[in-house]
C-alpha beads as a LAMMPS data file, in Angstrom:
LAMMPS data file: protein, C-alpha beads

165 atoms
164 bonds

1 atom types
1 bond types

-500.0 500.0 xlo xhi
-500.0 500.0 ylo yhi
-500.0 500.0 zlo zhi

Masses

1 110.0

Atoms # bond

1 1 1 -18.307 199.492 -369.282
2 1 1 -17.355 203.063 -369.143
3 1 1 -19.089 206.021 -370.715
4 1 1 -16.271 206.504 -373.124
5 1 1 -16.217 203.048 -374.224
6 1 1 -20.083 202.956 -374.437
7 1 1 -20.057 206.355 -376.732
8 1 1 -17.115 204.612 -378.639
9 1 1 -19.142 201.463 -379.245
10 1 1 -22.314 203.513 -380.150
11 1 1 -20.250 205.536 -382.738
12 1 1 -19.168 202.039 -384.358
13 1 1 -22.932 200.774 -384.249
14 1 1 -24.125 203.951 -385.902
15 1 1 -21.658 203.486 -388.839
16 1 1 -22.692 199.854 -389.028
17 1 1 -26.504 200.702 -389.058
18 1 1 -25.797 203.343 -391.658
19 1 1 -23.991 200.768 -393.971
20 1 1 -26.912 198.209 -393.555
21 1 1 -29.498 200.914 -394.366
22 1 1 -27.703 202.223 -397.397
23 1 1 -26.721 198.988 -398.677
24 1 1 -30.360 197.946 -398.618
25 1 1 -31.501 201.053 -400.256
26 1 1 -28.883 200.760 -402.854
27 1 1 -30.871 197.762 -404.076
28 1 1 -34.384 199.142 -404.323
29 1 1 -35.662 201.451 -407.190
30 1 1 -33.857 204.852 -406.940
31 1 1 -37.110 206.969 -407.768
32 1 1 -38.441 205.403 -404.367
33 1 1 -35.877 207.480 -402.609
34 1 1 -37.451 210.722 -404.111
35 1 1 -40.996 209.698 -403.712
36 1 1 -42.780 211.951 -401.225
37 1 1 -44.538 210.169 -398.023
38 1 1 -45.423 211.370 -394.702
39 1 1 -42.675 212.018 -392.091
40 1 1 -40.426 214.703 -390.626
41 1 1 -38.829 215.105 -394.047
42 1 1 -40.606 214.454 -397.367
43 1 1 -38.338 211.801 -398.887
44 1 1 -36.062 208.914 -397.837
45 1 1 -33.378 210.942 -399.851
46 1 1 -34.193 214.214 -397.924
47 1 1 -34.187 212.169 -394.518
48 1 1 -30.830 210.606 -395.221
49 1 1 -29.482 213.950 -396.291
50 1 1 -30.745 215.285 -392.725
51 1 1 -28.975 212.614 -390.880
52 1 1 -25.810 213.235 -392.949
53 1 1 -25.965 217.007 -392.364
54 1 1 -26.527 216.470 -388.520
55 1 1 -23.484 214.304 -388.251
56 1 1 -21.380 216.760 -390.008
57 1 1 -22.454 219.799 -388.168
58 1 1 -22.015 217.850 -384.744
59 1 1 -18.647 216.569 -385.843
60 1 1 -17.655 220.274 -386.485
61 1 1 -18.908 221.290 -383.122
62 1 1 -17.207 218.472 -381.592
63 1 1 -13.937 219.471 -383.083
64 1 1 -14.694 223.078 -382.125
65 1 1 -14.092 224.175 -385.729
66 1 1 -16.004 226.804 -387.571
67 1 1 -19.269 225.336 -389.079
68 1 1 -19.957 225.136 -392.713
69 1 1 -23.633 225.797 -393.906
70 1 1 -26.135 223.249 -392.929
71 1 1 -25.566 220.501 -395.587
72 1 1 -29.309 220.269 -396.732
73 1 1 -29.112 223.931 -397.618
74 1 1 -26.117 223.640 -399.814
75 1 1 -26.386 220.124 -401.342
76 1 1 -28.211 219.463 -404.526
77 1 1 -26.517 216.178 -405.494
78 1 1 -28.047 212.700 -406.652
79 1 1 -29.446 209.855 -404.408
80 1 1 -26.151 207.994 -405.065
81 1 1 -24.092 211.013 -403.688
82 1 1 -26.266 211.066 -400.615
83 1 1 -25.598 207.498 -400.017
84 1 1 -21.809 207.932 -400.321
85 1 1 -21.904 211.051 -398.202
86 1 1 -23.689 209.763 -395.252
87 1 1 -21.346 206.669 -395.084
88 1 1 -18.204 208.808 -395.359
89 1 1 -19.395 211.149 -392.733
90 1 1 -20.524 208.260 -390.482
91 1 1 -17.125 206.836 -390.913
92 1 1 -15.349 210.015 -390.151
93 1 1 -17.609 210.516 -387.062
94 1 1 -16.919 207.021 -385.798
95 1 1 -12.990 207.566 -386.437
96 1 1 -13.188 210.661 -384.541
97 1 1 -14.813 209.112 -381.409
98 1 1 -12.696 206.084 -381.483
99 1 1 -9.585 208.472 -381.533
100 1 1 -10.739 210.607 -378.817
101 1 1 -8.758 210.431 -375.503
102 1 1 -11.210 209.513 -372.633
103 1 1 -10.330 212.664 -370.741
104 1 1 -11.700 214.816 -373.685
105 1 1 -15.387 213.264 -373.470
106 1 1 -16.103 215.473 -370.334
107 1 1 -14.739 218.760 -371.995
108 1 1 -17.148 221.337 -372.607
109 1 1 -17.536 222.505 -376.045
110 1 1 -18.875 226.029 -377.084
111 1 1 -20.689 226.266 -380.437
112 1 1 -23.406 228.059 -382.092
113 1 1 -26.632 226.452 -382.976
114 1 1 -28.213 226.985 -386.426
115 1 1 -30.046 229.883 -385.490
116 1 1 -26.921 231.601 -384.033
117 1 1 -27.505 231.042 -380.352
118 1 1 -24.377 230.230 -378.545
119 1 1 -24.570 227.024 -376.535
120 1 1 -21.995 224.704 -374.660
121 1 1 -22.227 221.041 -373.676
122 1 1 -19.906 218.295 -372.788
123 1 1 -18.626 216.052 -375.579
124 1 1 -20.428 213.133 -374.036
125 1 1 -23.774 214.842 -374.166
126 1 1 -23.119 215.934 -377.674
127 1 1 -22.108 212.444 -378.829
128 1 1 -25.151 210.866 -377.168
129 1 1 -27.557 213.278 -378.782
130 1 1 -26.116 213.017 -382.274
131 1 1 -25.987 209.096 -382.270
132 1 1 -29.417 209.130 -380.832
133 1 1 -30.632 211.467 -383.435
134 1 1 -29.417 209.208 -386.310
135 1 1 -31.291 206.393 -384.625
136 1 1 -34.458 208.254 -384.427
137 1 1 -34.431 209.082 -388.213
138 1 1 -33.380 205.664 -389.335
139 1 1 -36.690 204.506 -387.472
140 1 1 -38.441 207.004 -389.712
141 1 1 -36.926 205.856 -392.563
142 1 1 -38.299 202.287 -392.022
143 1 1 -41.833 203.661 -391.858
144 1 1 -41.259 205.714 -394.813
145 1 1 -39.846 202.686 -396.728
146 1 1 -42.793 200.658 -395.700
147 1 1 -45.185 203.160 -396.866
148 1 1 -43.603 202.904 -400.322
149 1 1 -43.947 199.132 -400.401
150 1 1 -40.512 198.197 -399.288
151 1 1 -41.249 195.636 -396.704
152 1 1 -37.925 194.114 -395.925
153 1 1 -35.855 196.728 -394.286
154 1 1 -32.758 195.464 -392.628
155 1 1 -32.822 195.125 -388.781
156 1 1 -30.351 197.888 -387.368
157 1 1 -31.110 197.266 -383.681
158 1 1 -28.182 197.657 -381.568
159 1 1 -28.775 194.321 -379.901
160 1 1 -28.276 192.903 -383.517
161 1 1 -25.067 194.566 -383.932
162 1 1 -23.708 193.375 -380.613
163 1 1 -24.691 189.743 -381.494
164 1 1 -22.852 189.975 -384.874
165 1 1 -19.688 191.557 -383.296

Bonds

1 1 1 2
2 1 2 3
3 1 3 4
4 1 4 5
5 1 5 6
6 1 6 7
7 1 7 8
8 1 8 9
9 1 9 10
10 1 10 11
11 1 11 12
12 1 12 13
13 1 13 14
14 1 14 15
15 1 15 16
16 1 16 17
17 1 17 18
18 1 18 19
19 1 19 20
20 1 20 21
21 1 21 22
22 1 22 23
23 1 23 24
24 1 24 25
25 1 25 26
26 1 26 27
27 1 27 28
28 1 28 29
29 1 29 30
30 1 30 31
31 1 31 32
32 1 32 33
33 1 33 34
34 1 34 35
35 1 35 36
36 1 36 37
37 1 37 38
38 1 38 39
39 1 39 40
40 1 40 41
41 1 41 42
42 1 42 43
43 1 43 44
44 1 44 45
45 1 45 46
46 1 46 47
47 1 47 48
48 1 48 49
49 1 49 50
50 1 50 51
51 1 51 52
52 1 52 53
53 1 53 54
54 1 54 55
55 1 55 56
56 1 56 57
57 1 57 58
58 1 58 59
59 1 59 60
60 1 60 61
61 1 61 62
62 1 62 63
63 1 63 64
64 1 64 65
65 1 65 66
66 1 66 67
67 1 67 68
68 1 68 69
69 1 69 70
70 1 70 71
71 1 71 72
72 1 72 73
73 1 73 74
74 1 74 75
75 1 75 76
76 1 76 77
77 1 77 78
78 1 78 79
79 1 79 80
80 1 80 81
81 1 81 82
82 1 82 83
83 1 83 84
84 1 84 85
85 1 85 86
86 1 86 87
87 1 87 88
88 1 88 89
89 1 89 90
90 1 90 91
91 1 91 92
92 1 92 93
93 1 93 94
94 1 94 95
95 1 95 96
96 1 96 97
97 1 97 98
98 1 98 99
99 1 99 100
100 1 100 101
101 1 101 102
102 1 102 103
103 1 103 104
104 1 104 105
105 1 105 106
106 1 106 107
107 1 107 108
108 1 108 109
109 1 109 110
110 1 110 111
111 1 111 112
112 1 112 113
113 1 113 114
114 1 114 115
115 1 115 116
116 1 116 117
117 1 117 118
118 1 118 119
119 1 119 120
120 1 120 121
121 1 121 122
122 1 122 123
123 1 123 124
124 1 124 125
125 1 125 126
126 1 126 127
127 1 127 128
128 1 128 129
129 1 129 130
130 1 130 131
131 1 131 132
132 1 132 133
133 1 133 134
134 1 134 135
135 1 135 136
136 1 136 137
137 1 137 138
138 1 138 139
139 1 139 140
140 1 140 141
141 1 141 142
142 1 142 143
143 1 143 144
144 1 144 145
145 1 145 146
146 1 146 147
147 1 147 148
148 1 148 149
149 1 149 150
150 1 150 151
151 1 151 152
152 1 152 153
153 1 153 154
154 1 154 155
155 1 155 156
156 1 156 157
157 1 157 158
158 1 158 159
159 1 159 160
160 1 160 161
161 1 161 162
162 1 162 163
163 1 163 164
164 1 164 165
């Protein structure tokens, strides 16, 4: 397995995992999505919005297009809109990675961090970071959901994805 094929597979896994999680949350009481609990972000909604926003800004950086304002600073929509938005962005992210020529994974992208500092990284490292970031926050979502009494979150482990493929 090459680095490029691994990252392409991980982008597809990320989409699959987000779909599993969102579909599960859609079957739960919507008021729980906005109930505060201890974590990096105060609610499940805010954590999903952060994942969506991070995938959006990293996709802009990967494409080397001017960034928009970070999504959580400009979005005030409903939980249902967050569900749809995260899935749409994860699909766009996965499609971008799938369509990326192998040679472009090592290209260095220059971009600005949210604080305005200039940075540069290879696309491969940027992709690896973004996909790991989403996995990290999905783990937090499981803990948040359990603290709110939702004891049956879906298994979104990579190996389960591999077995289902």
